Every structure is written in structure tokens, then in C-alpha cells.
C-alpha positions, 0 to 999 in steps of 0.5 A: 280351359275356359275364361268363363266366370265362376258361378255363384248363388245369390243369398238374400240378406236383410238390409240391416242386422242387429246393431245396424241402422234400420234401412227401408230405402228399398221399400216400394211405396207410392203416394197416398191417393196415387193408385187408380181405382178401376171398376171391380168388373175390369179384366185382370190383365188391365190392372197389372200396375196395381200389383206393383203400386201401393194402394193408400188412402191416408196421407202423411197428415192422416187425411183420406185422399184419392179414388180408393177412399171408401168414405166411411162414416165417423161411427164405422171408423170409431167402431174399427178403432175400438176393435183395434184397441181391444185386439191390442189390449187382448194381445198384451194381456195374453202375452203377460199370461204366457210370461207368467206361465199361465199358457205355453204359447202366444202370438201377438198381432201388434202392428197388423190390427188394421188388416183383420179388423178392417177386412172383417168389417168389409166382409159379410158376417156370413162369409167364411174366413180361413185365417193364419195365426195373426188374425185374432182381430177377425173374431174380435170384430165379429163379437166372439166372446173374449172369455172363450178365446182365453179359455182356448189359450189356457186349454182349460175345461171351458176350452171350446176345442177341448184341448185339441189345438195349440193355444191361439189356434181358434176355431168357430164355425158359428162366427165363420172362422175356420180352424187355424192350421200351424202348417203354413199355406194350407188356408189357401187351398182350403178356402178355395175349395170351400168357396168352390163348394159355395159357388157349386151349391148356388150359395151367396157366401164368399171365402177369404184367406190369409197367409204370410209372405213366407208361405207364398213359397209353399206349393199349397199357395201355387195350387190354390191360385191355379184352381182359383184362376181356372174356376173363377172362385169367389175367394179373396186371397190375402198375403200379410207381408209383414217383412219377416217369416219367423227370422227369415226376412221377406227376400227369402220368399222372393220379395227382393225380385218383385212384389208378392201381389205380382204373383197374381199376374201369371195366373191371370188374377187381379193383384192388389198391393195395399198399405196394410197399416191403413185401415181405410185402404184395407177396407176399400181393397177388400170391399172391391175384391168382395164385389168382384167375387160376388159378381162371379168374376173370380178371385183376387190376390191382395198383398197387405204391406205391413210390419210385424212390430213384435216377435214371431211368437213368445218363443222368438227374440227378434233382437237376434236377427233385426235392429231392435228399433226397426219397427219404430222406423217402419215408414207406414207407421202404426195402424192404430195411431194412423186411424186415431189421427184421421178421426181427430182430424175429422173432429170425430175423436179426441185424446179423452175418448182415446184414453177412455177407449183404452181404459174400457178395453183394458177393463173388458180384457181384465174381466174376461181373463178373470172369468177364464182363469177361474176355469184353469190355466196351464198346470192349474185347474181342470182341463177337458175330460178324457171322455171328450176325445170321442166327441166331434169326430163322427156324426154318429159314433161307431159301435167300436168307439162306443165300446171303447168309451164304455170300457173307459167308464166315461 
């Protein structure tokens, strides 16, 4: 007989469920401008505090404050805002298309637009991106044709990927956008390997990768960080902590215990925890990490603290696992509204310009959709020819496949 206490497991639970009141009292926030900005060449061990703080530039009045202010000119900020507005308009149109039965699946990035757009603008155009499925803003900010994106979503005869990928899993080598993978966390080791090859060849291009906080529980995440640390790989590893991995809140992946940026500390990597809804903070942190990578000082892990305002996908109903109004209560606000307010405060934007930008984005998306739909949608119109199954596999088609293709008569 013993008097020992019975053992029990801790099962992480979100602070509020459907019908409850949203509660972000446990959110680890810091005042805008409070985080120090060291030189990008500093040793990782000297900046572990930045993995637990929160890098913010825009304060409650939408003013840019503190050492992380990248001091971007008004034209650059206007461009970033317009890209975010366009991304949101694209998402809304494709979401409606799915509801109309024109495609089988779609995933919106609402509330996370600042991450993809600001990082695309902070990176060099030739740097290679290894995105997850909520970084469509990378392609939009790099000027990828909306029509081609829509044709991929519709899997029609103009689909650049010829029907071989699920909708929204874009790929474009020309635009530095690696194929999206539905298998979580694969982007990290792929990006690390690509960046190792770039360094080995003496190239000057770095890589950047994105995963959600839930994917940090995958083995690929830790394997990638091991290689990135040992070989000082020129890569930026981004964790979009949007609080929910499908229906599992971030505590299931370890977010209750510490920050996700803190995982860098154990690998000897610099970890930055950044307000993901602050365009200026995201730009500045990415710029800092890119400078470090280009100076052969290795990788940086960035946790982008944000919130998924919509469902995980068109197959998800978030009201089944979180309060319906939780997104409206997110303490870091909406990234589009915050950058808009900052520009207005600078005297570089107005309500009329906002309305004009939204109208132009809607018209651009509408025109692109009309063109894409002419080439077919789900169940209507043509799809890629069966003969394309033999394409893009080998540099030179082997004899046995040539024979099979001839037997098919294509």
C-alpha cells in the first residue's frame, strides 16, 4: 500500500468552446516598440528573449514605433495594402465558386494576408518559397496571373498543373513558388535541402518556408531544424501560429507550455516571435532574417502570431469548435485594417482611395474569373488531355512510355 497520488494526463483545452465567451487573456503580448532590435549578425544565444516577447511596430493608434520600424516609404506601404486587398478579394471569389459547385475545395487566408504579402515584399524576387496552403499572397505579390491561379483551382484545360494537384496547391518555378504539399511540415526539410544546395553551389538565393503551428509537432519540423542549425543553412523557417490546426487549438501542439519561436533556442538558432497581423513588423523581421541568411550566418525561425478568421477550408465549420465571434475579439486586430489606418495617419491614404482599391480588386478578380471559367469549371468544360499524364515526368521520355503513349493514340 502507498499514499502516492494517482497519475493523470493533462489534455489541453481551448479557453472557450462554442457558446462561450472568447478569451485571449492567456495571449502573450508585448507593447508595440518594446522588443529590442539587435544587429542581424548577433549570436543566437544572445537573443533568446526575442523568442518569448512579441515584435510589434504598429501601436494601438496605428503609429509605427520602436526599433523594428522598417521605415518603408508610403508607396511601398500602399503597394502592400493593395496586394492584401487583392488577396482577400481573390479568396472571397474562389470561396463563392466552391459554394456554387465550380470547384471541390478552397482555403482562405483571411486574417493572415500580411504574412504572405509582407514577406514576399521583403524577400528578393529570386528567393525560393516553400509555402503551405495559406500563402496565396506570395504569388499575388509576385505578380503571378490570377487567371492561372483560378484555372488551377478549377482544374480545367488551362490548369498549369494539368489536373495533378488538389485545388489551391499551386506551383510555379518561374515565380519561385515550390509545389504546395498536403502532407504537413514537408515544406521545412524541402526548403532546408534547397537552401543547402544553393549554398553548396555558391549561389546567392535563399529559401523561405511556411508551416502552421500544428505541424511543428511533426518529425519533419525537428529534422529540418537539426540540419538548418548544423550547416548554417541560408533559410527562413516561418511558423504561422493562427491558433487553430483544423479543429485542434494550438495547445495540442505545445502552445500552452511556451512559444513556438522558443523551439529555436534548443537548436542554437535565433527565434523571433512576431505580430503576424502587423505588416511592418512582419516585413522588418523577414528583412532581418534575410540579411542574416545572406551573410552566411544561417537560419532563423520566425513565429508569426496571428489568427485564422475563417474556417480551415470549405470543408470545415469552425462554429463547431470555437465561439462564432472569436475572430472579432482577436487582440491584434485585422491586418488590412491596421495597415490602412497607418497609411491614413500618415496622410497617404483616404476612405475614397480604400473604396477605389477594393473596387479595382473586385473588378480584376471578376475579369480573371470570367476568363478562367471559359476554360471550364468542375463538371463543366474541358479538362487536361489524358496525353499529358506522360508529360513533365522525365527530361527525356523513356522508350516504354513512348510506346504506351502511341498505344493510347495520343
